[in-house]
C-alpha positions as CSV (number, residue, x, y, z in Angstrom):
1,M,-34.8,-11.0,-50.6
2,D,-33.5,-7.5,-50.1
3,A,-31.7,-5.9,-53.1
4,W,-28.1,-4.6,-52.7
5,P,-27.7,-0.8,-52.4
6,V,-27.5,0.8,-55.8
7,H,-24.0,2.2,-55.2
8,N,-22.7,-1.3,-54.7
9,V,-24.2,-2.7,-57.9
10,A,-22.9,0.3,-59.8
11,M,-19.3,-0.1,-58.7
12,H,-17.1,0.1,-61.8
13,D,-14.6,-2.7,-62.7
14,V,-11.2,-1.2,-62.2
15,L,-7.6,-2.3,-61.7
16,I,-5.6,-0.2,-59.2
17,R,-1.8,-0.3,-58.9
18,G,0.0,1.4,-56.0
19,I,3.0,1.5,-53.7
20,A,3.2,1.9,-50.0
21,L,5.7,2.3,-47.1
22,N,7.8,4.6,-49.3
23,G,8.1,2.1,-52.1
24,R,8.8,-0.9,-49.9
25,A,5.5,-2.6,-50.6
26,R,3.6,-3.1,-53.8
27,V,-0.2,-3.3,-53.8
28,V,-2.7,-4.2,-56.6
29,A,-6.5,-4.1,-56.1
30,A,-9.3,-4.9,-58.6
31,S,-13.0,-4.9,-58.7
32,T,-14.1,-7.3,-61.4
33,T,-17.9,-7.8,-60.9
34,R,-19.1,-7.0,-64.4
35,A,-16.3,-9.1,-66.0
36,V,-17.0,-12.1,-63.9
37,Q,-20.8,-11.7,-64.4
38,E,-20.1,-11.7,-68.1
39,L,-18.2,-15.0,-67.7
40,R,-21.1,-16.4,-65.8
41,R,-23.5,-15.3,-68.6
42,I,-21.4,-16.9,-71.3
43,H,-20.7,-20.3,-69.6
44,D,-23.8,-20.7,-67.3
45,P,-21.7,-22.4,-64.6
46,S,-22.7,-23.8,-61.3
47,P,-22.3,-21.3,-58.4
48,E,-19.1,-23.2,-57.3
49,V,-17.5,-23.0,-60.7
50,A,-18.6,-19.4,-61.2
51,A,-16.7,-18.5,-58.0
52,A,-13.7,-20.6,-59.1
53,V,-13.5,-19.1,-62.6
54,G,-14.1,-15.6,-61.2
55,R,-11.2,-16.0,-58.7
56,M,-8.9,-17.3,-61.4
57,A,-9.8,-14.4,-63.7
58,T,-9.3,-11.8,-61.0
59,G,-6.0,-13.4,-59.9
60,A,-4.7,-13.5,-63.4
61,L,-5.6,-9.9,-63.9
62,I,-3.8,-8.8,-60.7
63,L,-0.7,-10.8,-61.7
64,A,-0.8,-9.4,-65.2
65,S,-0.6,-5.9,-63.8
66,S,3.2,-6.4,-63.3
67,L,3.8,-6.8,-67.0
68,E,5.1,-3.8,-68.9
69,K,2.7,-2.4,-71.5
70,V,5.2,-0.8,-73.8
71,T,6.2,-3.7,-76.1
72,R,5.7,-4.5,-79.8
73,K,3.3,-7.3,-78.9
74,E,0.7,-7.0,-76.2
75,P,2.0,-8.7,-73.0
76,V,-0.4,-11.3,-71.5
77,L,-0.4,-13.7,-68.5
78,T,-2.1,-17.1,-68.5
79,A,-2.9,-18.9,-65.4
80,E,-4.1,-22.5,-65.4
81,I,-5.0,-24.7,-62.5
82,Q,-5.4,-28.4,-62.7
83,G,-6.5,-29.7,-59.4
84,G,-8.1,-33.1,-60.2
85,G,-11.5,-31.8,-59.2
86,P,-14.8,-32.3,-61.2
87,A,-14.4,-28.8,-62.9
88,G,-11.3,-30.0,-64.7
89,K,-8.7,-27.4,-65.8
90,I,-9.6,-23.8,-65.2
91,V,-7.8,-21.2,-67.5
92,A,-7.6,-17.5,-67.3
93,T,-5.8,-15.0,-69.6
94,A,-5.3,-11.4,-68.8
95,S,-3.5,-8.2,-69.8
96,P,-2.2,-5.2,-68.0
97,A,-4.4,-3.2,-70.3
98,G,-7.3,-4.5,-68.2
99,W,-9.0,-7.2,-70.2
100,V,-9.5,-10.8,-69.0
101,R,-11.1,-14.0,-70.1
102,A,-11.5,-17.4,-68.5
103,F,-13.2,-20.8,-68.7
104,A,-13.5,-24.1,-66.9
105,A,-13.5,-27.5,-68.7
106,D,-16.7,-28.5,-67.0
107,P,-18.7,-25.4,-65.9
108,R,-21.6,-27.4,-64.5
109,A,-19.5,-29.3,-61.9
110,T,-20.7,-29.1,-58.3
111,A,-19.6,-30.0,-54.8
112,P,-21.4,-30.2,-51.5
113,R,-21.5,-27.0,-49.4
114,R,-18.9,-26.5,-46.8
115,S,-19.8,-26.9,-43.1
116,D,-19.8,-23.1,-42.7
117,G,-22.4,-22.8,-45.5
118,K,-20.0,-21.2,-48.0
119,L,-19.4,-22.4,-51.6
120,N,-17.1,-25.3,-51.8
121,V,-14.7,-23.9,-54.4
122,A,-11.9,-26.3,-53.5
123,G,-14.4,-29.2,-53.9
124,V,-14.8,-28.4,-57.7
125,V,-11.1,-27.4,-58.2
126,G,-9.5,-30.2,-56.3
127,D,-6.4,-30.1,-54.1
128,Q,-4.1,-32.4,-56.0
129,G,-2.3,-30.9,-59.0
130,Q,-0.6,-27.8,-60.2
131,L,-1.0,-24.1,-60.8
132,I,0.8,-23.0,-64.0
133,V,1.4,-19.4,-64.7
134,T,2.9,-18.3,-68.1
135,R,4.1,-14.7,-68.5
136,D,4.5,-13.5,-72.1
137,P,6.1,-10.1,-71.9
138,G,5.6,-9.5,-75.6
139,F,9.2,-10.0,-76.5
140,G,11.6,-12.9,-76.0
141,E,10.5,-16.2,-74.7
142,P,7.5,-16.6,-72.3
143,F,8.3,-17.5,-68.7
144,R,6.5,-20.5,-67.2
145,G,6.2,-21.1,-63.5
146,V,4.7,-24.2,-61.8
147,V,3.8,-24.8,-58.2
148,P,1.8,-27.5,-56.5
149,I,-1.7,-26.6,-55.5
150,F,-1.8,-25.4,-51.9
151,S,-5.5,-25.4,-51.1
152,G,-7.7,-25.4,-54.2
153,E,-9.3,-22.2,-52.9
154,I,-7.1,-20.3,-55.5
155,A,-6.1,-17.2,-53.6
156,K,-3.5,-19.1,-51.4
157,D,-2.4,-21.0,-54.5
158,F,-1.6,-17.7,-56.3
159,A,0.2,-16.4,-53.1
160,L,2.4,-19.6,-53.0
161,Y,3.2,-19.1,-56.7
162,L,4.3,-15.5,-56.1
163,T,6.3,-16.3,-53.0
164,E,8.1,-19.2,-54.6
165,S,8.6,-17.8,-58.2
166,E,9.5,-14.2,-57.2
167,Q,11.0,-14.9,-53.8
168,T,8.7,-12.0,-52.5
169,P,6.4,-12.5,-49.5
170,S,2.9,-12.1,-51.0
171,A,-0.7,-12.1,-49.7
172,V,-3.6,-12.6,-52.1
173,A,-7.3,-12.2,-51.4
174,L,-9.9,-13.1,-54.0
175,G,-13.7,-13.1,-53.7
176,V,-16.8,-13.8,-55.7
177,F,-20.2,-13.4,-54.2
178,T,-23.1,-15.0,-56.1
179,K,-26.9,-14.7,-55.5
180,P,-29.6,-16.8,-57.1
181,D,-31.5,-13.8,-58.4
182,V,-28.6,-11.8,-59.9
183,G,-25.8,-14.2,-60.4
184,V,-22.5,-12.6,-59.6
185,S,-23.2,-9.6,-57.4
186,H,-19.6,-8.7,-56.4
187,A,-16.1,-9.9,-57.3
188,G,-12.7,-8.5,-56.7
189,G,-9.2,-9.2,-55.4
190,L,-6.2,-7.7,-53.6
191,L,-2.4,-8.4,-53.8
192,V,0.2,-7.2,-51.4
193,Q,3.9,-7.8,-51.9
194,L,6.4,-6.9,-49.3
195,L,9.7,-5.7,-50.9
196,P,13.2,-5.5,-49.4
197,G,13.5,-3.0,-46.6
198,V,10.2,-3.9,-44.8
199,T,10.8,-4.5,-41.1
200,E,9.4,-7.5,-39.2
201,N,7.2,-5.1,-37.3
202,E,5.8,-3.5,-40.4
203,A,5.2,-7.0,-41.9
204,H,3.4,-8.1,-38.8
205,V,1.2,-5.0,-38.8
206,I,0.3,-5.5,-42.5
207,E,-0.5,-9.2,-41.9
208,Q,-2.8,-8.2,-39.0
209,R,-4.6,-5.5,-41.1
210,I,-5.2,-8.0,-43.9
211,A,-6.7,-10.5,-41.5
212,E,-8.9,-7.8,-40.0
213,M,-10.2,-6.5,-43.3
214,G,-12.5,-9.4,-43.8
215,A,-13.8,-10.8,-47.1
216,I,-13.3,-8.6,-50.2
217,T,-16.9,-9.1,-51.2
218,T,-18.1,-8.1,-47.8
219,L,-16.3,-4.8,-48.2
220,M,-17.8,-4.3,-51.6
221,R,-21.3,-4.9,-50.3
222,T,-20.7,-1.9,-47.9
223,G,-19.7,0.3,-50.8
224,R,-15.9,0.1,-50.2
225,G,-13.9,-0.5,-53.4
226,P,-10.3,-1.1,-54.3
227,V,-9.0,2.4,-53.4
228,H,-10.6,2.1,-49.9
229,W,-8.9,-1.3,-49.4
230,I,-5.5,0.2,-50.1
231,T,-5.9,3.3,-48.0
232,D,-7.4,1.3,-45.1
233,L,-4.6,-1.3,-45.3
234,F,-1.8,1.2,-45.3
235,A,-3.4,3.8,-43.1
236,G,-3.0,6.5,-45.8
237,E,0.7,5.6,-46.4
238,A,0.1,4.6,-50.0
239,E,0.4,6.2,-53.4
240,I,-1.9,5.2,-56.3
241,L,0.2,4.9,-59.5
242,E,-2.4,3.8,-62.0
243,S,-6.1,3.1,-62.5
244,T,-7.1,0.9,-65.5
245,P,-10.7,0.0,-66.5
246,V,-11.4,-3.7,-66.5
247,E,-13.5,-5.7,-69.0
248,F,-14.1,-9.1,-70.3
249,R,-12.6,-9.4,-73.8
250,C,-11.9,-12.6,-75.7
251,G,-10.0,-11.4,-78.8
252,C,-10.7,-14.6,-80.8
253,S,-10.9,-14.3,-84.6
254,E,-11.0,-16.4,-87.7
255,S,-7.3,-15.9,-88.3
256,K,-6.5,-17.0,-84.7
257,V,-8.7,-20.0,-85.1
258,E,-6.9,-21.0,-88.3
259,A,-3.6,-20.6,-86.6
260,A,-4.8,-22.8,-83.7
261,V,-6.0,-25.5,-86.2
262,K,-2.6,-25.4,-88.0
263,L,-0.9,-26.1,-84.6
264,L,-2.7,-29.4,-84.6
265,G,-0.5,-30.7,-87.4
266,A,-1.1,-32.1,-90.8
267,A,-2.2,-35.5,-89.6
268,E,-4.9,-34.1,-87.3
269,V,-6.2,-31.7,-89.9
270,E,-6.3,-34.6,-92.5
271,S,-8.4,-36.5,-90.0
272,M,-10.8,-33.5,-89.7
273,L,-11.1,-33.5,-93.5
274,I,-12.0,-37.2,-93.6
275,A,-14.4,-36.9,-90.7
276,S,-16.1,-33.8,-92.1
277,R,-17.6,-35.6,-95.1
278,N,-18.0,-32.4,-97.1
279,R,-19.6,-30.6,-94.1
280,A,-18.2,-27.5,-92.4
281,E,-16.0,-28.2,-89.3
282,I,-17.3,-26.3,-86.3
283,V,-14.7,-24.8,-84.0
284,T,-16.0,-23.2,-80.8
285,C,-13.9,-20.7,-78.8
286,E,-13.5,-22.1,-75.2
287,F,-13.5,-18.5,-73.8
288,C,-16.5,-16.8,-75.4
289,K,-18.3,-19.8,-77.0
290,K,-18.3,-18.1,-80.5
291,R,-18.6,-20.7,-83.2
292,Y,-16.5,-20.6,-86.4
293,E,-17.3,-22.6,-89.4
294,L,-14.3,-24.0,-91.4
295,E,-15.5,-25.1,-94.8
296,M,-13.8,-28.0,-96.6
297,P,-11.8,-25.7,-99.0
298,R,-10.4,-23.7,-96.0
299,L,-9.5,-26.9,-94.2
300,R,-7.7,-28.2,-97.3
301,R,-5.9,-24.9,-97.7
302,L,-4.7,-25.1,-94.0
303,H,-3.6,-28.7,-94.6
304,D,-1.6,-27.6,-97.7
305,E,-0.1,-24.7,-95.8
306,I,1.1,-27.0,-93.0
307,L,2.7,-29.4,-95.5
308,A,4.4,-26.5,-97.3
309,E,5.7,-25.0,-94.1
310,T,7.0,-28.4,-92.9
311,Q,8.8,-29.0,-96.2
312,S,10.4,-25.5,-96.1
313,N,11.8,-26.1,-92.6
């Protein structure tokens, strides 16, 4: 099997934000190959789930780009799709700073190939359920939006969410290309939002150009990255505002694991103490698979802290 050209494999993961049509269109493009390949390495998913998780991760990253970075607490966006398919829920969390993480409940789920030979992403995701997007700006209360699943292919589901939640016509393209010998060889995504002031003719032209672009991963295999997509789409009438490196990052820690355990409540932690029988309780991070050992004394301390906090409230 022929190897991909070196310049394609070496394409850096990057998140590009820009505007076009004199500020009447917003565009975000991202190459996420290395981040999605790292997700594949961690979770060892089936090709279908690798594509689904990669699309979710890329979509969450693109949506997170709209969050403001200047806050006391880092802003994050979490996207969760529950489609009733064999992969179960798929969750991705991302930041405008460029990091992303994701997982599927059952990474080994499979589905028969589509009639056109492509991976059956909708087959593992399902088409009956919800896409839930939670924006935490780093201050105030998080905003949660829910839309029914449109297709299970994920890109159109994100587009429906954006159109309904922000009342802004949006187009989303997401792609993950896998190869048996290298895993994820290319991954990326594109978001275009038409803002007030765009004429019907301009909207029609943009729609045609998006349709004519072809698959994101096909463009990547010819060496054309996110900046090329933007300039081609808007025929040079675009301004790049920001370029941010992209990486997989989990961010889990012992303190966060303890905080998560405390959220279970006193009764659940007490059950863990009883079931542990003087052995360490093993907690595994769903995103990075890192294992944390909670010894009995730590569990007892967490249990006592929950009771004390409950009494003080």
